C-alpha positions as CSV (number, residue, x, y, z in Angstrom):
1,M,-0.3,20.1,71.7
2,K,3.2,20.5,73.2
3,R,3.1,16.5,74.4
4,L,2.1,15.3,71.5
5,P,5.6,14.6,69.9
6,V,6.5,13.2,73.1
7,L,3.4,10.7,73.4
8,I,4.1,9.6,69.8
9,L,7.9,9.0,70.6
10,S,6.8,7.1,74.0
11,L,4.4,4.8,71.6
12,L,6.9,4.2,69.4
13,I,9.3,2.7,71.9
14,V,6.6,0.6,73.3
15,V,6.4,-1.0,69.6
16,F,10.1,-1.1,69.4
17,L,10.3,-3.2,72.6
18,T,7.7,-5.4,72.1
19,S,9.2,-6.4,68.6
20,C,12.5,-7.0,69.8
21,G,11.7,-8.8,73.1
22,G,7.9,-9.2,74.1
23,S,6.4,-12.1,76.0
24,S,3.9,-13.1,73.6
25,G,3.8,-13.2,69.6
26,S,0.9,-12.5,67.0
27,S,-0.9,-14.8,65.0
28,G,1.2,-17.5,63.4
29,T,4.4,-15.7,64.9
30,P,6.3,-17.3,68.3
31,A,7.4,-15.0,70.7
32,S,11.0,-15.0,70.1
33,K,9.9,-13.9,66.4
34,V,12.2,-17.1,65.0
35,Q,10.7,-18.6,62.2
36,H,13.2,-21.8,61.9
37,R,13.9,-22.8,65.7
38,A,15.7,-25.1,67.6
39,F,14.9,-25.4,71.5
40,V,18.1,-26.4,73.7
41,S,17.2,-27.8,76.9
42,N,19.3,-26.0,80.2
43,A,19.8,-28.6,82.9
44,Y,21.3,-25.8,84.9
45,S,18.8,-23.1,84.4
46,G,15.6,-24.9,83.9
47,N,15.3,-22.9,80.6
48,L,14.7,-24.0,76.7
49,Q,17.3,-21.9,74.6
50,I,16.0,-21.2,71.2
51,M,18.4,-21.0,68.2
52,D,17.6,-20.1,64.8
53,T,18.7,-22.9,62.7
54,Q,19.0,-21.2,59.6
55,N,21.5,-18.6,60.7
56,D,22.9,-19.8,63.7
57,T,21.9,-17.1,66.0
58,T,19.5,-16.7,68.9
59,P,17.1,-14.0,69.6
60,Y,17.9,-11.2,72.4
61,T,15.6,-8.9,74.6
62,A,16.1,-5.6,73.7
63,Q,18.6,-3.6,75.9
64,T,17.6,-0.8,78.4
65,I,18.9,2.2,80.1
66,D,19.1,2.3,83.7
67,P,17.2,5.8,84.7
68,T,19.5,6.0,87.7
69,T,22.7,6.0,86.2
70,G,22.1,6.1,82.6
71,Q,24.1,2.7,82.3
72,V,23.0,0.5,79.2
73,I,22.0,-2.6,80.1
74,P,22.8,-5.0,77.3
75,G,19.9,-7.7,76.1
76,V,19.6,-11.2,77.0
77,P,18.8,-14.5,75.5
78,V,15.3,-15.2,74.8
79,T,14.3,-18.0,76.8
80,I,11.3,-20.3,77.5
81,T,10.9,-21.0,81.3
82,V,10.2,-24.3,82.4
83,G,12.1,-24.9,85.8
84,G,14.2,-27.5,87.3
85,S,16.9,-29.6,85.8
86,L,16.1,-30.1,82.0
87,T,17.5,-33.0,79.9
88,F,16.1,-35.2,77.2
89,E,13.6,-33.6,74.7
90,V,10.9,-34.9,72.0
91,E,9.0,-33.5,69.4
92,S,5.1,-34.3,68.4
93,S,4.6,-35.2,64.9
94,S,2.5,-32.1,64.2
95,R,5.5,-30.0,65.7
96,T,3.3,-28.2,68.0
97,T,4.4,-29.8,71.2
98,T,8.0,-30.1,72.5
99,L,8.2,-32.7,75.5
100,V,11.1,-32.0,77.6
101,Y,11.8,-34.1,81.2
102,E,12.7,-32.6,84.3
103,Q,14.9,-35.0,86.0
104,S,15.0,-33.6,89.5
105,A,11.0,-34.2,89.9
106,H,10.9,-36.8,87.4
107,Q,8.4,-34.6,85.6
108,L,7.4,-34.4,81.9
109,E,7.1,-30.8,80.8
110,F,4.6,-30.1,78.0
111,V,5.7,-26.8,75.9
112,N,3.1,-25.4,73.4
113,N,5.5,-24.1,70.5
114,A,3.4,-21.5,69.2
115,T,3.3,-19.4,72.8
116,E,6.6,-20.7,73.7
117,A,5.1,-21.4,77.2
118,L,4.7,-24.3,79.2
119,S,1.2,-25.8,78.8
120,G,0.9,-28.6,81.5
121,S,3.2,-31.2,83.2
122,V,3.3,-34.8,84.5
123,T,5.3,-36.3,87.4
124,L,6.3,-39.7,87.0
125,P,6.9,-42.3,89.7
126,D,10.6,-42.5,89.2
127,F,13.2,-41.8,87.1
128,A,12.9,-42.1,82.9
129,D,15.5,-42.2,80.4
130,M,13.0,-41.6,77.3
131,A,9.6,-40.9,76.4
132,L,7.9,-40.9,72.9
133,F,4.4,-39.1,71.6
134,S,1.5,-41.4,70.1
135,T,1.6,-40.8,65.8
136,D,-1.4,-38.4,66.7
137,A,0.2,-36.7,69.7
138,T,-2.6,-37.4,72.1
139,K,-0.9,-39.6,74.1
140,A,2.9,-40.0,75.2
141,Y,4.8,-43.1,76.3
142,A,7.2,-43.0,79.0
143,P,9.2,-46.4,80.5
144,V,9.7,-46.1,83.7
145,R,12.0,-49.3,85.3
146,N,11.1,-48.7,88.9
147,V,7.2,-48.4,88.9
148,P,5.7,-50.2,92.0
149,V,3.7,-52.9,90.1
150,T,1.6,-55.1,92.7
151,G,2.3,-58.9,92.4
152,A,5.3,-58.5,89.9
153,R,8.8,-56.9,90.0
154,P,8.7,-53.0,89.3
155,G,8.7,-51.4,85.7
156,A,6.2,-50.2,83.3
157,V,5.3,-48.3,80.6
158,E,3.5,-45.1,81.6
159,V,0.5,-43.8,79.3
160,I,0.0,-40.0,79.4
161,T,-3.1,-38.4,78.1
162,V,-1.6,-34.9,76.6
163,S,-4.7,-32.9,76.6
164,S,-5.4,-33.6,80.3
165,F,-1.9,-34.4,81.6
166,T,-2.8,-37.3,83.4
167,I,-1.2,-40.9,83.7
168,T,-4.2,-43.1,82.4
169,A,-2.9,-46.3,81.9
170,T,0.0,-48.7,83.5
171,Y,1.4,-51.4,81.0
172,A,3.5,-53.6,83.6
173,V,7.2,-54.7,81.7
174,P,9.4,-55.4,84.5
175,S,12.9,-53.0,84.2
176,A,11.2,-51.0,81.2
177,R,14.1,-48.6,79.9
178,Y,13.6,-48.1,76.0
179,I,10.4,-48.3,73.9
180,A,10.0,-47.9,70.1
181,L,6.8,-47.4,68.5
182,S,5.7,-48.4,64.8
183,P,4.6,-45.7,62.2
184,S,0.9,-47.0,62.5
185,G,1.4,-46.0,66.3
186,Q,-0.5,-49.9,66.7
187,F,2.4,-51.6,68.1
188,L,4.7,-50.7,71.0
189,L,8.0,-52.4,71.7
190,V,9.3,-52.4,75.3
191,F,13.4,-52.9,76.0
192,A,14.2,-53.9,79.7
193,D,17.2,-53.9,81.4
194,D,19.2,-57.2,81.8
195,S,16.8,-59.0,79.1
196,D,17.3,-60.8,76.4
197,S,13.7,-60.7,75.2
198,V,11.7,-57.7,73.5
199,F,8.0,-57.1,75.1
200,L,5.5,-56.3,72.2
201,L,2.3,-54.5,73.1
202,D,-0.6,-54.2,70.5
203,L,-1.9,-50.6,71.5
204,S,-5.5,-51.2,69.4
205,A,-6.2,-54.4,71.5
206,T,-8.9,-54.1,74.3
207,T,-6.9,-55.0,76.9
208,V,-3.5,-54.4,76.2
209,T,-0.9,-57.5,77.2
210,P,2.6,-57.5,76.9
211,V,4.1,-60.5,74.7
212,E,7.5,-61.6,75.6
213,I,9.3,-62.5,72.5
214,P,12.7,-63.9,73.4
215,G,15.9,-64.6,71.2
216,F,17.7,-61.4,71.4
217,A,21.0,-60.3,73.3
218,R,20.2,-57.4,75.5
219,P,18.2,-55.4,72.7
220,V,17.7,-51.5,73.4
221,N,16.0,-50.0,69.8
222,A,14.2,-50.9,67.2
223,F,13.3,-49.5,63.8
224,F,10.3,-50.2,61.8
225,S,9.3,-51.0,58.1
226,S,7.0,-48.3,56.5
227,D,4.0,-51.0,57.0
228,S,4.7,-51.6,60.8
229,N,4.7,-55.2,60.0
230,T,8.5,-55.5,60.2
231,A,11.1,-54.4,63.4
232,Y,14.6,-53.9,62.7
233,V,15.8,-54.5,66.5
234,I,19.4,-53.5,67.7
235,S,20.9,-55.9,70.5
236,C,23.9,-54.3,72.5
237,G,25.3,-57.8,73.3
238,V,28.4,-58.0,75.5
239,E,28.7,-54.3,75.9
240,C,25.2,-54.4,78.0
241,G,25.9,-57.6,80.0
242,S,24.8,-60.5,77.2
243,T,26.9,-63.6,76.8
244,A,26.1,-63.3,72.9
245,G,27.5,-60.6,70.8
246,A,25.6,-57.4,69.1
247,S,23.5,-57.8,66.4
248,V,20.4,-56.5,64.2
249,A,17.6,-58.9,64.1
250,Q,14.7,-58.8,61.8
251,L,11.4,-59.4,63.8
252,D,8.2,-60.1,62.0
253,I,5.4,-58.5,64.0
254,P,2.1,-60.5,62.5
255,S,4.3,-64.0,63.5
256,Q,6.3,-62.7,66.4
257,T,9.4,-64.5,65.3
258,I,12.8,-63.6,64.2
259,K,13.4,-64.0,60.4
260,A,17.1,-63.4,60.3
261,T,19.7,-61.8,62.3
262,V,23.1,-60.2,61.5
263,P,26.2,-59.8,63.8
264,V,27.7,-56.5,64.2
265,G,30.6,-55.3,66.2
266,G,28.5,-53.2,68.7
267,A,25.1,-52.0,68.3
268,S,24.0,-49.6,71.5
269,V,22.6,-46.8,68.7
270,G,21.4,-47.0,65.4
271,L,19.6,-44.9,62.8
272,L,17.7,-46.2,59.8
273,N,18.2,-44.1,56.5
274,G,16.1,-45.4,53.7
275,G,17.0,-49.0,53.4
276,T,20.2,-48.9,55.5
277,L,20.5,-49.1,59.3
278,Y,23.4,-47.6,61.0
279,V,24.8,-49.1,64.3
280,A,27.3,-48.2,66.3
281,G,28.5,-49.7,69.7
282,N,31.7,-50.3,72.3
283,P,32.3,-54.1,72.1
284,G,35.5,-53.0,73.7
285,P,38.3,-51.9,74.1
286,A,37.2,-49.1,71.3
287,G,34.0,-48.6,69.5
288,T,32.8,-49.7,66.3
289,Y,30.2,-48.7,63.5
290,D,28.4,-50.8,60.9
291,A,25.8,-50.5,58.1
292,V,23.3,-53.2,57.5
293,T,21.0,-53.5,54.2
294,V,17.6,-54.1,55.9
295,S,16.0,-55.8,52.7
296,T,18.8,-58.3,52.2
297,M,19.9,-58.5,56.1
298,S,23.3,-58.1,55.0
299,R,26.1,-55.7,56.1
300,L,27.8,-53.3,53.9
301,T,30.9,-53.0,55.9
302,A,32.5,-56.2,55.5
303,N,34.8,-55.3,58.9
304,S,33.4,-53.3,61.5
305,V,34.8,-49.5,61.4
306,A,36.7,-48.4,64.3
307,I,35.4,-45.2,66.1
308,G,35.6,-43.6,69.4
309,D,35.3,-45.4,72.9
310,G,32.4,-44.7,75.7
311,Y,28.6,-46.0,75.3
312,H,27.0,-44.4,72.2
313,S,23.8,-43.2,72.7
314,T,22.9,-40.7,69.7
315,M,23.4,-40.3,66.0
316,A,22.6,-37.3,63.6
317,L,23.4,-37.5,59.7
318,S,23.9,-34.5,57.7
319,T,23.0,-33.5,54.3
320,N,26.7,-34.4,52.9
321,N,26.5,-38.2,54.3
322,K,28.7,-37.6,57.3
323,L,27.1,-39.7,60.4
324,Y,27.9,-37.9,63.6
325,I,27.8,-40.5,66.8
326,G,27.7,-39.6,70.2
327,A,28.7,-41.1,73.3
328,K,27.6,-40.6,77.0
329,T,30.8,-41.9,78.5
330,C,34.2,-42.0,77.2
331,L,37.9,-41.6,78.3
332,N,37.8,-37.9,76.8
333,L,41.7,-37.8,76.9
334,T,43.6,-37.6,73.5
335,T,40.0,-38.2,71.6
336,G,36.5,-36.7,72.6
337,C,33.2,-38.7,72.7
338,L,32.1,-37.6,69.2
339,S,32.9,-39.9,66.0
340,V,32.4,-39.2,62.6
341,V,31.8,-41.5,59.5
342,N,31.5,-40.8,55.6
343,V,28.3,-43.5,55.0
344,A,29.0,-42.7,51.2
345,N,32.1,-45.1,51.6
346,N,31.8,-46.2,55.3
347,T,35.1,-44.6,56.5
348,A,35.9,-42.9,59.6
349,V,36.9,-39.3,60.0
350,A,40.0,-38.7,62.0
351,P,39.6,-38.7,65.4
352,L,38.2,-35.2,67.0
353,P,39.6,-33.7,70.0
354,P,38.2,-34.5,73.6
355,Q,35.2,-32.1,74.3
356,G,33.2,-34.1,76.9
357,A,30.1,-36.3,76.9
358,V,27.7,-36.1,74.0
359,T,24.1,-36.0,75.1
360,G,22.3,-34.3,72.1
361,M,22.8,-33.7,68.4
362,L,20.6,-32.2,65.5
363,A,21.6,-32.5,61.9
364,I,20.2,-29.0,60.1
365,A,18.2,-29.8,57.1
366,N,19.7,-28.2,53.8
367,R,22.7,-27.4,55.5
368,N,26.2,-28.8,55.9
369,T,25.8,-28.0,59.8
370,V,25.4,-30.4,62.8
371,Y,24.7,-28.7,66.3
372,V,26.2,-31.3,69.1
373,I,25.7,-30.9,72.8
374,E,29.4,-31.7,74.3
375,G,30.1,-31.6,77.8
376,G,27.3,-29.3,78.4
377,Y,27.9,-26.8,75.4
378,Q,26.9,-26.2,72.3
379,V,29.1,-26.8,69.6
380,I,28.1,-25.9,65.9
381,Y,29.9,-28.0,63.6
382,D,30.8,-27.5,59.7
383,T,30.3,-31.1,58.0
384,T,32.5,-30.3,55.0
385,T,35.3,-29.7,57.6
386,D,34.1,-31.9,60.7
387,A,35.6,-29.0,62.7
388,P,33.6,-26.6,64.9
389,Q,32.7,-23.3,62.4
390,K,33.6,-20.1,63.3
391,T,30.4,-18.7,64.3
392,Q,29.1,-20.0,67.8
393,V,26.6,-19.0,70.2
394,S,27.2,-19.9,74.0
395,F,24.9,-20.3,76.7
396,A,25.3,-19.8,80.5
397,G,24.4,-22.8,82.3
398,A,24.9,-26.9,81.2
399,L,22.9,-27.8,77.9
400,Y,21.8,-31.1,77.3
401,D,19.7,-32.0,74.3
402,V,18.6,-30.1,71.0
403,V,15.6,-30.8,68.8
404,Q,14.1,-28.9,65.7
405,V,10.9,-27.6,66.2
406,D,10.2,-25.9,62.9
407,Q,12.0,-26.0,59.6
């Protein structure tokens, strides 16, 4: 009976430690105990860092006491161990799975969001810049520009069946680099290096055969109408090696023809917000921003808005109409690789200080907050001031990307 209080105390300690830093969660509760999660990829540690996007914190394991010295050992951030050098991330539409790319081994790693554990991986034949889930999340598509193809130049889109973590199809497109998928999941557009064409794949066909559609200027991405019948293709133009300028083109999918084209300053990245397509690029020597009304294929910006330099590759739109535009490369001397435009009046915010290359961004829903990965660090911006907020969370390593896992 004298041992009973000690036993009860021991059980309470175990319960406390499990609730603070256990490795598995109860039904419906992730192991980290965080309800509004963002995952941040770490290219150095091979971990996914976890952020609570409603209060800008990260969960920690419980502190412990060294039994020999009695020294308090502080807790460390709860992480999801994946391994290798992690870069870009993709979230499934169901928010059940996060795909993260491990660049050193060319692997697509699939993380179960509920258990916060690695569920499987697929090794690609060579380097990939991006990947996408199918609309039902049963497949993943990855363009790989150096896939060997018998009797043709290298390059293809690899199709991965997620349930078995295997490559189950290969669609040959020489130098395939980027892709865009229609909302219906039927049409896949492929964009190749050093090409002025778009390659259209009808994924519902018995035999999927790429159809080349010319008439663009180094196209790099597309944004579809809700019925999947129209794609608004952004062409990078001179910045990506074309003799023609950057543009937004209206591509009719059923007829496979270009219906209209709108010239813009630069267009290496874009974001479709309702009926407005925001684009940014660097025609030289500095970057530009433009807004296009897709229903009329006309520009809202009579003159392109000047922004920072570099190759722009990511965008995030905050709740208060601030568009954050990130460049992977820039001079990063007096101004940085991050630019901000107020899309309510299409004016650029004053240049921001140099912080390094921008590789990932996430606008937090229902908050005036944007997470930006700059120079390998996470910077949390207050979009009412467009400056770093007081509360910041630092992680050891080199961060690369960030995605919202659940709201």
